[in-house]
VEXDREN-2710 file (C-alpha; in Angstrom, 1 decimal):
% VEXDREN-2710
k/r/px/py/pz
1/UNK/0.0/0.0/0.0
2/UNK/1.4/3.4/-1.0
3/UNK/0.4/6.2/1.3
4/UNK/0.5/9.6/-0.4
5/UNK/-0.1/12.9/1.5
6/UNK/-0.7/16.0/-0.6
7/UNK/-0.5/19.6/0.6
8/UNK/-3.1/21.1/-1.7
9/UNK/-3.1/24.7/-0.5
10/UNK/-1.5/27.1/1.9
11/UNK/-1.0/25.7/5.4
12/UNK/-1.0/29.0/7.3
13/UNK/-3.9/29.4/9.7
14/UNK/-3.4/33.1/9.3
15/UNK/-4.2/32.7/5.7
16/UNK/-7.4/30.8/6.7
17/UNK/-8.5/33.6/9.0
18/UNK/-7.6/36.5/6.7
19/UNK/-8.8/35.0/3.4
20/UNK/-10.9/31.8/3.7
21/UNK/-13.2/32.8/6.6
22/UNK/-14.4/36.0/4.9
23/UNK/-15.2/33.9/1.9
24/UNK/-17.4/31.6/4.0
25/UNK/-19.3/34.7/5.3
26/UNK/-19.9/35.7/1.7
27/UNK/-21.0/32.2/0.8
28/UNK/-23.5/32.1/3.6
29/UNK/-25.4/35.1/2.0
30/UNK/-25.8/33.2/-1.3
31/UNK/-29.3/32.1/-2.1
32/UNK/-28.5/29.9/-5.1
33/UNK/-28.4/26.1/-5.1
34/UNK/-25.0/26.0/-6.8
35/UNK/-22.3/28.1/-5.2
36/UNK/-20.1/30.0/-7.7
37/UNK/-16.6/28.6/-7.8
38/UNK/-15.1/32.1/-7.1
39/UNK/-16.9/32.2/-3.7
40/UNK/-15.8/28.8/-2.5
41/UNK/-12.4/27.5/-1.2
42/UNK/-13.3/24.5/0.9
43/UNK/-14.2/21.3/-1.0
44/UNK/-16.7/20.2/1.7
45/UNK/-18.7/23.5/1.3
46/UNK/-19.0/22.9/-2.4
47/UNK/-20.0/19.2/-1.9
48/UNK/-22.6/20.1/0.7
49/UNK/-24.1/23.1/-1.1
50/UNK/-24.4/21.2/-4.3
51/UNK/-26.2/18.3/-2.6
52/UNK/-23.6/15.5/-3.0
53/UNK/-24.9/12.4/-1.3
54/UNK/-22.1/10.8/0.8
55/UNK/-23.5/7.3/0.7
56/UNK/-21.3/4.7/-0.8
57/UNK/-18.0/6.5/0.0
58/UNK/-17.0/4.7/3.2
59/UNK/-14.7/2.3/1.5
60/UNK/-14.5/-1.4/2.5
61/UNK/-12.2/-3.1/5.0
62/UNK/-11.9/-6.2/7.1
63/UNK/-9.3/-4.8/9.5
64/UNK/-8.5/-1.5/11.1
65/UNK/-5.1/-0.7/12.6
66/UNK/-4.9/2.5/14.5
67/UNK/-1.8/3.9/16.2
68/UNK/-1.3/6.7/18.6
69/UNK/1.2/9.2/17.2
70/UNK/1.7/12.7/18.6
71/UNK/0.9/15.8/16.5
72/UNK/1.9/17.7/14.5
73/UNK/1.3/15.4/11.6
74/UNK/3.5/16.9/8.8
75/UNK/3.4/16.2/5.1
76/UNK/6.2/13.7/5.4
77/UNK/4.7/11.9/8.4
78/UNK/4.5/8.4/6.9
79/UNK/7.9/8.6/5.2
80/UNK/9.9/10.0/8.1
81/UNK/8.3/9.1/11.4
82/UNK/10.6/6.5/13.0
83/UNK/7.7/4.5/14.4
84/UNK/5.8/4.3/11.1
85/UNK/8.5/4.2/8.4
86/UNK/9.7/0.6/9.1
87/UNK/6.1/-0.6/8.6
88/UNK/5.4/0.7/5.1
89/UNK/6.9/-2.3/3.4
90/UNK/4.8/-4.7/5.5
91/UNK/1.6/-2.7/4.7
92/UNK/2.4/-3.0/1.0
93/UNK/3.1/-6.7/1.3
94/UNK/-0.1/-7.3/3.2
95/UNK/-2.5/-5.3/1.0
96/UNK/-0.9/-5.9/-2.4
97/UNK/0.5/-9.4/-2.2
98/UNK/-1.9/-10.9/0.2
99/UNK/-5.0/-8.9/-0.7
100/UNK/-5.9/-8.1/2.9
101/UNK/-8.3/-5.1/3.2
102/UNK/-6.8/-3.2/6.1
103/UNK/-7.2/0.5/6.8
104/UNK/-4.4/2.2/8.8
105/UNK/-5.0/5.4/10.7
106/UNK/-3.2/7.5/13.3
107/UNK/-4.8/9.2/16.4
108/UNK/-3.5/12.0/18.5
109/UNK/-2.7/11.3/22.2
110/UNK/-5.4/12.6/24.5
111/UNK/-4.6/14.3/27.8
112/UNK/-7.0/12.1/29.7
113/UNK/-6.9/8.8/27.8
114/UNK/-3.2/8.6/27.1
115/UNK/-0.1/7.9/29.2
116/UNK/3.3/9.6/28.9
117/UNK/5.9/7.3/27.5
118/UNK/3.3/4.8/26.2
119/UNK/1.6/4.4/22.8
120/UNK/-1.9/3.0/22.1
121/UNK/-2.6/0.5/19.3
122/UNK/-6.2/-0.4/18.4
123/UNK/-6.8/-3.4/16.1
124/UNK/-10.2/-4.1/14.8
125/UNK/-11.1/-7.2/12.7
126/UNK/-14.0/-8.9/11.0
127/UNK/-14.6/-12.2/12.8
128/UNK/-17.2/-13.8/10.6
129/UNK/-18.8/-13.5/7.2
130/UNK/-22.0/-12.1/8.7
131/UNK/-21.3/-9.5/11.4
132/UNK/-22.6/-6.3/12.8
133/UNK/-19.4/-4.8/14.3
134/UNK/-15.7/-5.3/14.3
135/UNK/-14.0/-7.2/17.1
136/UNK/-11.5/-5.1/19.1
137/UNK/-8.0/-5.6/20.6
138/UNK/-6.4/-2.6/22.3
139/UNK/-2.8/-2.5/23.5
140/UNK/-1.0/0.2/25.5
141/UNK/2.8/-0.4/25.1
142/UNK/6.0/1.5/25.8
143/UNK/6.6/3.9/22.9
144/UNK/9.7/2.0/21.8
145/UNK/7.6/-1.2/21.4
146/UNK/4.9/0.2/19.2
147/UNK/6.6/-0.7/15.9
148/UNK/7.3/-4.2/17.1
149/UNK/3.7/-4.7/18.1
150/UNK/2.3/-3.6/14.8
151/UNK/4.9/-5.7/13.0
152/UNK/3.6/-8.7/14.9
153/UNK/0.0/-8.0/14.1
154/UNK/0.8/-7.6/10.4
155/UNK/2.8/-10.8/10.3
156/UNK/0.0/-12.7/12.0
157/UNK/-2.4/-11.5/9.3
158/UNK/0.0/-12.9/6.7
159/UNK/0.3/-16.1/8.7
160/UNK/4.0/-15.6/9.2
161/UNK/6.0/-16.3/12.4
162/UNK/5.5/-13.5/14.9
163/UNK/5.9/-12.7/18.6
164/UNK/2.5/-11.2/19.2
165/UNK/2.0/-13.3/22.3
166/UNK/4.7/-11.4/24.2
167/UNK/2.4/-8.3/24.0
168/UNK/-0.6/-9.9/25.6
169/UNK/0.1/-8.4/29.0
170/UNK/-0.2/-4.9/27.5
171/UNK/-3.8/-5.7/26.2
172/UNK/-6.6/-3.5/27.6
173/UNK/-10.1/-4.6/28.4
174/UNK/-12.0/-1.9/26.4
175/UNK/-14.4/-3.8/24.2
176/UNK/-17.2/-1.9/25.9
177/UNK/-15.9/1.5/24.8
178/UNK/-17.2/3.1/21.7
179/UNK/-14.7/5.2/19.7
180/UNK/-15.5/8.2/17.6
181/UNK/-12.6/9.3/15.4
182/UNK/-12.9/12.7/13.7
183/UNK/-10.5/13.6/10.9
184/UNK/-8.7/16.9/11.7
185/UNK/-5.8/16.4/9.4
186/UNK/-5.4/19.8/7.9
187/UNK/-2.1/18.9/6.2
188/UNK/-4.0/16.7/3.8
189/UNK/-6.9/19.0/3.3
190/UNK/-7.8/22.3/5.0
191/UNK/-11.5/21.4/5.2
192/UNK/-10.7/18.6/7.7
193/UNK/-8.9/21.0/10.0
194/UNK/-11.4/23.9/9.6
195/UNK/-14.6/21.8/10.1
196/UNK/-13.3/18.6/11.8
197/UNK/-11.6/20.4/14.7
198/UNK/-14.7/22.2/16.1
199/UNK/-16.7/19.0/15.8
200/UNK/-14.1/17.0/17.6
201/UNK/-13.9/19.5/20.4
202/UNK/-17.7/19.5/20.8
203/UNK/-17.9/15.7/20.8
204/UNK/-15.0/15.5/23.2
205/UNK/-16.3/18.1/25.7
206/UNK/-20.0/17.5/25.6
207/UNK/-20.4/13.8/24.8
208/UNK/-17.3/11.8/25.8
209/UNK/-17.1/13.6/29.2
210/UNK/-20.7/12.6/30.0
211/UNK/-20.5/9.0/28.9
212/UNK/-19.1/7.5/32.2
213/UNK/-16.2/6.0/30.3
214/UNK/-18.3/4.4/27.6
215/UNK/-17.3/6.8/24.8
216/UNK/-13.9/8.2/23.7
217/UNK/-13.4/10.8/21.0
218/UNK/-10.2/11.1/19.1
219/UNK/-8.5/13.3/16.4
220/UNK/-7.4/11.2/13.5
221/UNK/-5.4/11.4/10.3
222/UNK/-7.1/11.4/6.9
223/UNK/-9.2/8.3/6.0
224/UNK/-10.7/9.5/2.8
225/UNK/-13.5/11.8/1.7
226/UNK/-12.4/15.2/2.9
227/UNK/-15.1/16.7/0.7
228/UNK/-17.5/15.4/3.3
229/UNK/-15.7/17.2/6.2
230/UNK/-16.5/17.1/9.1
231/UNK/-16.3/13.4/8.8
232/UNK/-15.8/10.7/11.4
233/UNK/-15.5/6.9/11.9
234/UNK/-17.7/5.2/14.5
235/UNK/-16.1/2.1/15.9
236/UNK/-16.6/-0.8/16.6
237/UNK/-19.6/-0.5/14.3
238/UNK/-17.4/0.7/11.4
239/UNK/-19.8/3.3/10.0
240/UNK/-18.6/6.5/8.4
241/UNK/-20.4/9.9/8.6
242/UNK/-19.9/13.1/6.8
243/UNK/-21.2/16.7/6.3
244/UNK/-22.0/16.5/10.0
245/UNK/-23.8/19.3/11.8
246/UNK/-23.9/20.1/15.6
247/UNK/-27.7/19.6/15.8
248/UNK/-27.5/16.0/14.7
249/UNK/-24.9/14.9/17.2
250/UNK/-27.5/13.9/19.9
251/UNK/-29.1/11.6/17.4
252/UNK/-25.8/10.2/16.2
253/UNK/-24.3/9.5/19.7
254/UNK/-27.4/8.7/21.7
255/UNK/-29.6/7.2/19.0
256/UNK/-32.6/8.9/20.6
257/UNK/-34.8/9.5/17.6
258/UNK/-35.6/8.3/14.1
259/UNK/-32.6/7.1/12.1
260/UNK/-34.0/8.8/9.1
261/UNK/-32.7/12.1/10.6
262/UNK/-29.1/10.9/9.8
263/UNK/-29.8/9.7/6.2
264/UNK/-28.0/12.7/4.5
265/UNK/-24.9/12.3/6.7
266/UNK/-24.3/8.5/6.3
267/UNK/-21.3/7.6/4.2
268/UNK/-21.8/3.8/4.6
269/UNK/-20.8/0.7/6.6
270/UNK/-17.3/-0.5/5.9
271/UNK/-18.3/-4.1/6.0
272/UNK/-19.9/-3.7/2.6
273/UNK/-18.8/-2.4/-0.9
274/UNK/-20.1/0.8/-2.6
275/UNK/-23.4/-0.4/-4.1
276/UNK/-24.1/-2.7/-1.1
277/UNK/-23.7/0.4/1.2
278/UNK/-26.3/2.3/-0.8
279/UNK/-28.8/-0.6/-0.4
280/UNK/-27.9/-1.0/3.3
281/UNK/-28.8/2.6/4.0
282/UNK/-32.3/2.1/2.5
283/UNK/-32.9/-1.0/4.7
284/UNK/-31.6/0.9/7.8
285/UNK/-33.9/3.8/7.2
286/UNK/-36.9/1.4/6.9
287/UNK/-36.1/-0.7/9.9
288/UNK/-34.6/1.9/12.2
289/UNK/-32.0/1.4/14.9
290/UNK/-32.8/-2.3/15.4
291/UNK/-30.9/-2.9/12.1
292/UNK/-27.6/-1.9/13.7
293/UNK/-27.5/-5.2/15.6
294/UNK/-28.4/-7.4/12.6
295/UNK/-25.5/-9.6/11.3
296/UNK/-25.0/-8.6/7.7
297/UNK/-23.0/-9.4/4.5
298/UNK/-23.3/-8.2/1.0
299/UNK/-22.8/-9.4/-2.6
300/UNK/-23.0/-7.7/-6.0
301/UNK/-25.1/-9.9/-8.2
302/UNK/-24.8/-8.0/-11.4
303/UNK/-23.5/-4.6/-12.7
304/UNK/-23.4/-2.7/-15.9
305/UNK/-20.2/-3.2/-17.8
306/UNK/-18.3/0.1/-18.3
307/UNK/-14.9/1.2/-19.4
308/UNK/-12.2/1.4/-16.8
309/UNK/-12.5/4.6/-14.7
310/UNK/-16.2/4.9/-15.5
311/UNK/-19.1/4.4/-13.0
312/UNK/-21.9/2.0/-14.0
313/UNK/-25.5/3.3/-14.3
314/UNK/-26.9/0.3/-12.4
315/UNK/-26.1/-2.6/-10.1
316/UNK/-28.0/-5.5/-8.5
317/UNK/-27.0/-6.4/-5.0
318/UNK/-28.0/-8.8/-2.2
319/UNK/-27.8/-8.1/1.5
320/UNK/-27.9/-11.3/3.7
321/UNK/-29.0/-10.7/7.3
322/UNK/-29.6/-12.5/10.6
323/UNK/-31.5/-11.0/13.6
324/UNK/-29.6/-12.2/16.7
325/UNK/-32.6/-11.4/18.9
326/UNK/-35.4/-13.2/17.1
327/UNK/-33.2/-15.9/15.4
328/UNK/-34.7/-15.0/12.0
329/UNK/-32.7/-14.5/8.9
330/UNK/-33.2/-13.7/5.2
331/UNK/-32.0/-11.6/2.3
332/UNK/-32.8/-8.2/0.7
333/UNK/-32.3/-7.8/-3.1
334/UNK/-31.9/-4.3/-4.4
335/UNK/-31.5/-2.6/-7.7
336/UNK/-29.3/0.6/-7.6
337/UNK/-29.7/3.1/-10.4
338/UNK/-28.0/6.4/-11.3
339/UNK/-30.3/9.3/-10.8
340/UNK/-28.2/12.2/-12.0
341/UNK/-24.9/14.0/-11.3
342/UNK/-23.7/16.8/-9.1
343/UNK/-20.6/18.9/-9.4
344/UNK/-18.2/18.6/-6.5
345/UNK/-14.7/19.4/-5.5
346/UNK/-12.5/16.6/-4.3
347/UNK/-9.9/18.8/-2.8
348/UNK/-9.8/22.3/-1.1
349/UNK/-7.7/24.7/-3.1
350/UNK/-7.3/28.3/-4.0
351/UNK/-8.3/27.5/-7.6
352/UNK/-10.7/24.7/-7.4
353/UNK/-11.5/22.1/-10.1
354/UNK/-15.0/20.7/-10.1
355/UNK/-15.9/17.2/-11.1
356/UNK/-19.2/15.6/-12.0
357/UNK/-20.1/12.7/-9.6
358/UNK/-22.9/10.2/-10.3
359/UNK/-25.6/10.0/-7.7
360/UNK/-27.6/6.8/-7.0
361/UNK/-30.9/5.7/-5.6
362/UNK/-32.5/2.4/-4.7
363/UNK/-35.1/1.8/-7.4
364/UNK/-36.3/-1.6/-6.2
365/UNK/-36.0/-3.4/-2.8
366/UNK/-37.5/-6.8/-1.9
367/UNK/-37.2/-8.8/1.3
368/UNK/-37.2/-12.6/1.6
369/UNK/-37.3/-14.4/4.9
370/UNK/-35.6/-17.8/5.6
371/UNK/-35.8/-20.4/8.4
372/UNK/-34.7/-19.5/11.9
373/UNK/-31.0/-20.1/12.5
END
C-alpha cells in the first residue's frame, strides 16, 4: 500500500482567518443552489451546497489498525516518522501481495486517555462473514515497542511467524468502549482542519465527558473523503459519517430519535462495498435502529459493464441478514440506479476544479425471509 499525503493549498492558519473565513461569510449570503466557484475555497462546502450524497463513499475493509502518534502530523509523516517508516513495506506486502483489506490510521494522544511514555494501538477485525461490528483488541505499550507490536499484528495477518504473544500483558479490556474518530488532518486538506476540529472539540467536551467512560473521542489522520468534512469513523460498528452538523450529534451519539434524521450524513458501513452500502442505508432507514444489531453481509449480483474509470448506471445487490434477537434471517435484493450527477470538489484549493459525480438511488428493494438459525 502506498500512502501519499498531498499539501493542496497554503498551510498557514493566518491565511485561513484572513482569506478563507471572509469567503465563508460571503457564501452564507448566497441564495443559489449551486455556489459560484469564485466564492468557494473548501471542498466540503462545495459538496454540501451542491447536494452531493455521501452514501457509498465509506470504503471497504476487514481490518482497522490505529496507532497513537503525537501531533503535529507533517506532510512527510509516513515517510519520516521512526515508528511508522519501518512498517510501510509490511503494509504494502499485506495489501498488495496478500490482498488483505486493512485500513491504517493514526490518532493523536489525549490528555485524559493517554499515558506519557506509552503508545496505544487499536486493532479491529471482522470475525465472521455475517457480522454487525468489528472485534477489538487494544494495547498500550511503551513507545519504543509500538513498531514491534504492529509488525507482529501484520505478520500474524500474513500467517508468518511472529511474537504477538509477548504483548498480551499490554492488552486492555476496552471492548465496551465506543470510539468516535474525527478527521482533523489539515495537512492533507484544510477542510478537515477547519470543520473537523470544532466538531471533535464538541464531541470530546459534551459527549465523551458525559459517557461514564463508555465513549472516547479522538482526532485522526485522513481516512478519505475530505469533501465530506467534518467526517468521522464510528467504531466498533465501522460506519462513516460526513457533512455532520452540531444539531444531529445527539441523534448520532445517543440514537434517541428516528434514524432517518441521519440519512443525508451517512457515508456507509465499511463491512460492505459501494453499491451494497447504498442498499444497506435504505434498509436501515426502513427498519430503524434495530438494524444496527443485525448480522450482515453483501454481494453484488450484477453490474453494468463500463470502461475502466467509469461508474456504472446500475447494479443489482444482495444483503444477507440475521437477527440475533429473534433468530430470523433472510435476504434483501436491491437494484441501484444512477439518478443524476452533481458537481463537487474533491480537494480544497485556492483555484478549485469541479468534477461531475454520479448520484444513485435504490429503485427496487425486496425482502425474503428464511428459516430461523
